[in-house]
C-alpha positions, 0 to 999 in steps of 0.5 A: 304840029301847028304853024305860027307866023309861018313857023312850025311850032310843037304841041303845047307851045305858048305864044304868050311866053314868047311875047313875055320874052319880047317884052322883057328884052325890049324893056332892057334894050330901051333902058340901056339905050337911055330912054328917059320914060323907062327908068326901071327897064332893068326889071326886064331881067326879073321877067326873064328870071321868072320865065326861066324858072317856069319853063325849066321846072315844067320840063323837069317835073314832066320828066320826073312824073314820066320816068321817076327821075331826071337824066342830069346828063341829058338836061345839062346837055340841052342847056349847054346846046341852048346857051353856050354857043351863042354866049361863047361867040359874044365873049370871043367877039367882045375880047376882040372888040376890047383889044381893038377899040377899048383903052388899054387900061381896061384890058385886064379887068375886061379879060378877067370879066370875060373869064368869069363870064365864060365860067358863069360866076361873073355875077359874084365878081361884079358884086365884089367890085360894086362894093370895092372903093378901089374900083371907083374908076371902073366903068361898065364892063362890056360883059356885064349883062352876063351876070344874069346868065350866071345866076341862071346857070347856077340855078340850072346846076342846083335845081335839078338836084333839089328836084331829085331830092324831092322825088326821092323823098316823095317815094320814101314817104309815099306822097305825090312829088309835085306838092312836096316839091312845091313845099320844099322849094318854098321853104328852102329856096323862095322864102329864105332868098326873098328874106335875104334879098330884102335884108341885103338890099337895105344893107348893101344895095350894089352887092344885092343886085348881083348875087345869086342868093338874092335872085333865086326866089324869082326863079323859084316863083316861076318854078312854083307857077309851073308846079301849080299848073294843074290848079291854074287849068281850073281858074275861071276864064274871066279871071285868067284873062284878067291876069293875062292882061294885068300881069304885063301891064303891072310889069310895064307900069313898074318899069315906068314908076321905078328907077335906078334909085329904087332899092333892088331886088327888095320889096320893089322887085315883087312888082315885075316878079308877081306881074310875070307870074300872074301873066303865066298863070293867066295864060293857061286859060285866058280867052282866045278872043278877048285875051292878050294871046292875039297880041302875043302872036303878032309876028314881030313880037314872036320873032323878037321873043325868039331872038331875045337871048341873042339880042340881050347878049349882043346889044350891051358890048356894042353900047359899051364900045360905042360910049368908049369911042364917042363919049356919052351917047344920046338917046337917039344914038343909043337906040341906033346902036341897039337897033344895029345889034339886031344884025349880029344877034340875028346872024348868031341866032341863025348860023350858030345858036339854032344849028347847034341847038337842033343838031341831029344824029350822033351830034344830038347825043348828051355826050356831044352836047356836053362836049360842045359846052366844054369847048365853048367854055374853053374858047370863052375863058381862053379869049379873056385870058389872052387879054390878061396875058397881053397886058402882062406882055406889054408891061414887060415890054415897057420895062418900068424902072424899079429905082425911078427917082420920083419926087427926088428929082425935084429936091430943092434947097430953097425955103418954101414960102409964098413968093418962092412957090409963086415963082415956081408956079410961073416957071412950071406953068410955062413949061407945062403949057399953062398960063403961068399965072402966079399962085397967090398966097391965098391959094397956097393953103390949098383952098377955101371951103364951099362956104367961103372960109379961106386959109386966113379967113373967118371960120365956118361959124363966122367967129374964127380969126386964127391965121392958118399957116400955108402948110409948106413949112419945114421943107423946101419947095420943089426944084422944077429943073428936074421935071422931064415930060419925056421920061425913058420909062414910067413906074408903075406902068400905067397898066398896073397903076391900080395895083400900086397901093399901100400895104394896108389894102392887102392887110384887110385894114378897111373897116366896112361897117361900124367896127373899128380896125387898127393896123400898126406900122412904123416903129412899134417901139418908137418915141412918137405915137401917131394915129392916122384917121380918115378915108382913102386920102389919108390912107394914100400916105400910109406907105410913106408914113410907114417908112418915116416911122421906121426911120424916125422912130414913130409908131403909126396906128391907122384907123381907115374907113373908105369914103368916110371922113372923120366927122360927126356930121353925116355925109351922103351915101347910097343908103342911110345904113352906110351913112349911120355906120360911117358916123358910128365908126368916127365916134368909136374912133374918137372914143378910143383915141380919148381912152388911149391918147396918142401923141398926135393925130393925122387926118385928111378927107376927100369929102367936100360936104356933109348934111346940115340939120335940114339935110342940105349939103354943106361944107361948113357942116362937114367942117363943124363935125370934124372940129367936134371930134378934134375938140374931143381928142384935144380935151385929152391933150391930143392935137390934130394935123390936117393933111390937104386933099390932093388935086382932083384930075376931074374927068381925066383918068390920068393913068389911062391917058398916060397908057394911051399917050406914052409919047405925048404926056402933054395930053395928060396934064391937067389944071391944078386945084385945091382938092375937093376935101381941103376946104372943110379941113381948113375950116375945121383947123380955123375952129380948133386951136390944137390943130394945124395944117400941112399940104404936099400939093406943091410936090404932088402938082409941082406946076402949081397951075398945071399938074404933070402926070409923071415926075422923075419917071414915076406915075403920080396918079392911080384911081381918081385923085389918089396918088400912087404908093410909089410916088407917095413914098418918094415924097416921104422925106419932104412929108416927114420934114413938114410934119415935124414942123407941124408937130413943133407948132403944136408942141409935140416932141417928135423924139430923138430920132426925128431926123431925115436921113439926108440931114 
């Protein structure tokens, strides 16, 4: 035994590895605190992967060479003692912090995050959520840091089995186990995983970041370094010293020069991975006097390295809770929270992590270690499950009404016109606490585009002079006497709002690549064939359209792709592949509609801009791309009805606000607006004679200048600016009447059954 910084360390202890751990955790902590000069600090996780692969493989290979096998029970017991007590402590604490300090609408999602973290599969849950358009309101999970621990735990389960297979093959073939293991590891794990990482990073960057299959190569690189230890001991000292210094320097340089926009973990992830590998190789023979080991041995670095696991676990939930309570954190506040996290990290390290890890006597037996691991897993998952159950309990206690009226309470008997709507706006504005300013006739069309074209102005190319209707013809304006801002109950319960979706989301109707999916609703034998094309802003009406189709004899075919407008113009995505897939999808939908023409097409969009020929964002460019597809189907005799985008609540999460302020819904009212996607839709309508416009926004936001969160005991909004399926269905009759008026303007016969049940 020797001493380092006042501590007794075992033979073979490498201070440089502890120093690398300190570097890794400091990169992550500073990045999460928001330090601007370290935009790629997330690469500290990659450093941890390589170190873990190196250390674990060194232990396993030593056991194989010594005994010819691996005692799996003892190995997994040691891993459980080392990792699970501290992990469970943080998960249980995070559940308590969530229950007391985070908004109620985050409890269910966080609860399931904790459950999957306790089971070490949360990385797959986060990967799935990262590509889920319906998770647009999701914020950073307070246990998001567990994704990397999940990857490592999955590696710890699989790697000893692969090593046992290599040892068995080596005995069968009479060869040395280490070279065979290295070849097997490279061929079976490292090369395929790296290839997949490069591919998936290009195809789906958010998903690629979290999944195990794109990270195994980094753990495998660390394992290969451990398997080559015999060779590294023969590296010349000057070369080893250069590697020992150069490796960490490369890691830090990469953290400074890369950032969140860098595709990861593709080719760029080679920088921290190979930098760490170089440092581990160099550390074997680096010179004492001129090498970095003297820096690594500095007591604060050694202590930070020893504490790195606890620091990594504790800092993130505290940052998430602080941001939830105080809003976006400044760099200095973020650094303060990170510094504060050292207190529970140190306490957990000294009082939980170390005592359990170094237990003696019968508590040191493998069975005891596995029992401790099982107990920790149960405690962690149970704490998350209790959060989920608490949400269910509150939903039951709030007693949402199954037959709430929704928009029916606003049913009026006056014709909808500019003056009537303006007067409604005045009265609603007064009732909702707004200025009560009248809506002008120009506002009734729900918006001019960014490039200045309004409901009755020139088209996007400056040549359009068609007058676009207000979009409210065919159904009366809402009667605001039924508006009640103190409802006895709310349906759906705001804690369940994100589940209140049209059926198409449960029926795999969302195209994700270039493929086109068609889902049928309404009356398949109906007299009117309606095609519904676009993104989530038209999809939000499919529940109401399904009901209309069944009642009025309309066959409804839905072509849906999330975040993808039906436009020939490219729109901005996180990666070019997605942008191209969206354009290809739109072109293929158009081709199908021309080949098998429906009677009419309905479309809408949330996008406000596309990319013009110079790659610059432009509302006019997006509108021109829409008009191009509309002209193509128009040439086949198919007219188009553009449905206005719904008003945007901005930064307000309406359902979250309602959940927190059920008795004071005035706090959840927001200013009305045209909806981000309405401007380009109107511009496209102006350019295409066979197109018209319909809006439901006077009913979605009946105050005109102020939007109530609940109407007729029905919650209006779910994620983002999407309305709940329950509220959309309550608007079915009004939507149907306005669509029929639009069909009539276009010369489309809605059929003999095209009559609302109430008429």
